[in-house]
C-alpha positions as MATLAB code, in Angstrom:
seq = 'MVIPDKTIFIQAANFIITVYVLNVLLIKPIREIIKKRKGLMSEQMEKIEGFNSDAETKVADYESQLAEARLEANEIRSSIKDEATAEEQKLLAAAGQEASGTIQAARAEIETEVKSAMEQLTKDVDKFAEAATGKILGQA';
ca = [
       0.025    0.037    0.154;
       1.323    3.497   -0.807;
       1.910    5.864    2.181;
       1.300    9.463    1.648;
       4.080   11.249    2.654;
       5.415   14.750    1.771;
       6.208   13.781   -1.666;
       2.663   13.829   -2.462;
       2.725   17.566   -1.987;
       5.256   18.091   -4.276;
       3.606   15.812   -7.061;
       0.475   17.906   -6.678;
       2.019   21.272   -7.135;
       4.077   19.565   -9.710;
       0.778   18.226  -11.512;
      -0.826   22.072  -11.159;
       2.249   23.708  -12.418;
       2.385   21.303  -15.404;
      -1.728   21.550  -16.093;
      -1.088   25.476  -15.873;
       2.093   25.575  -18.297;
       0.196   23.186  -20.620;
      -2.875   25.641  -20.703;
      -0.797   28.673  -21.186;
       1.510   26.743  -24.158;
      -1.209   24.641  -25.725;
      -4.690   24.725  -24.979;
      -5.311   28.334  -25.199;
      -3.934   28.856  -28.050;
      -5.489   26.236  -29.647;
      -8.847   27.270  -28.308;
      -7.977   30.606  -29.806;
      -6.890   29.120  -33.275;
     -10.646   27.027  -33.033;
     -12.685   30.283  -31.878;
     -10.825   32.016  -34.869;
     -11.681   29.198  -37.365;
     -15.371   28.947  -35.813;
     -15.697   32.747  -36.844;
     -14.006   32.290  -40.050;
     -16.460   29.496  -41.199;
     -19.459   31.638  -39.834;
     -18.350   34.513  -41.959;
     -17.893   32.627  -45.174;
     -21.415   30.685  -44.056;
     -23.043   34.281  -44.156;
     -21.119   34.858  -47.543;
     -22.427   31.849  -48.818;
     -26.002   32.246  -47.957;
     -25.943   36.098  -49.163;
     -24.518   34.566  -52.539;
     -27.620   32.164  -52.431;
     -30.063   34.490  -51.473;
     -28.814   37.248  -54.282;
     -28.622   34.293  -56.980;
     -32.197   33.459  -55.798;
     -33.461   36.768  -56.239;
     -31.593   37.220  -59.532;
     -33.240   34.098  -60.916;
     -36.548   34.994  -59.686;
     -35.950   38.489  -61.549;
     -34.771   36.700  -64.589;
     -37.781   34.420  -64.757;
     -40.123   37.160  -64.129;
     -38.547   39.580  -67.090;
     -38.483   36.470  -69.186;
     -42.282   35.700  -68.420;
     -42.753   39.731  -68.880;
     -40.965   39.691  -72.216;
     -42.849   36.142  -73.381;
     -46.247   38.021  -72.580;
     -44.695   41.384  -74.680;
     -43.574   39.237  -77.551;
     -47.103   37.655  -77.635;
     -48.881   40.826  -77.807;
     -46.584   42.253  -80.632;
     -47.190   38.861  -82.445;
     -51.172   39.250  -81.760;
     -51.047   42.565  -82.859;
     -48.874   42.221  -85.782;
     -50.983   39.504  -87.094;
     -54.270   41.366  -86.488;
     -52.785   44.366  -88.417;
     -51.815   42.085  -91.390;
     -55.318   40.185  -91.439;
     -56.720   43.527  -91.702;
     -54.438   44.664  -94.105;
     -54.897   41.523  -96.114;
     -58.894   42.438  -96.038;
     -58.436   45.832  -97.331;
     -56.108   44.301  -99.995;
     -58.475   41.978 -101.052;
     -61.154   44.435 -101.040;
     -59.570   46.725 -103.247;
     -58.570   43.793 -105.394;
     -62.244   42.785 -105.568;
     -63.145   46.725 -106.346;
     -60.257   46.789 -108.929;
     -61.762   43.227 -110.613;
     -65.198   44.451 -110.454;
     -64.225   48.036 -111.901;
     -62.538   46.204 -114.700;
     -65.185   43.755 -115.664;
     -67.689   46.682 -115.809;
     -65.227   48.634 -117.966;
     -64.804   45.191 -120.144;
     -68.759   45.015 -120.531;
     -69.160   48.314 -121.062;
     -66.387   48.299 -123.746;
     -67.919   45.147 -125.030;
     -71.283   46.616 -125.116;
     -69.834   49.541 -127.186;
     -68.316   47.285 -129.749;
     -71.749   45.345 -129.929;
     -73.737   48.669 -130.717;
     -71.013   49.747 -133.400;
     -70.953   46.146 -134.983;
     -74.750   46.281 -135.025;
     -74.780   49.713 -136.157;
     -72.279   48.718 -138.799;
     -74.292   45.377 -139.922;
     -77.365   47.399 -139.916;
     -75.893   49.940 -142.612;
     -74.198   46.952 -144.222;
     -77.419   45.427 -144.307;
     -79.182   48.142 -146.085;
     -76.439   48.201 -148.835;
     -76.020   44.128 -149.011;
     -80.065   43.832 -149.478;
     -79.678   46.526 -152.256;
     -77.276   44.958 -154.003;
     -79.058   41.522 -153.516;
     -82.359   42.974 -154.657;
     -80.570   44.623 -157.818;
     -78.886   41.333 -158.579;
     -82.271   39.332 -158.234;
     -84.064   42.285 -160.633;
     -81.194   42.394 -162.619;
     -81.270   38.778 -163.255;
     -84.789   38.310 -163.656;
];
């Protein structure tokens, strides 16, 4: 069995001094390094979270701008389509009127030619009738 004597006090003092020296030389510096690393890690995590939230905001803004641009493009496309349809109707109406006018002018010209031909034939019929009667009477 161990009998305690005065060396136990020396060993206790030695142990306390060793713990104090280890605390000063190793434990406190290591704790400070760990504390600095935790602080650095927390700062970096805050920056990362800030970057992530900024990125999410930018993505949301981009998507909303893209949706607005698509809506605007659809509106522009439909308005241009409506304008083109209206222009097509105008062109078709103008072409129809022009064709109708051309047909009416052609009919009027044909009528005029028919009348002049009828008048010419009427004049010529009289001449032909006289010539035919003259021949018939002259031969008989």
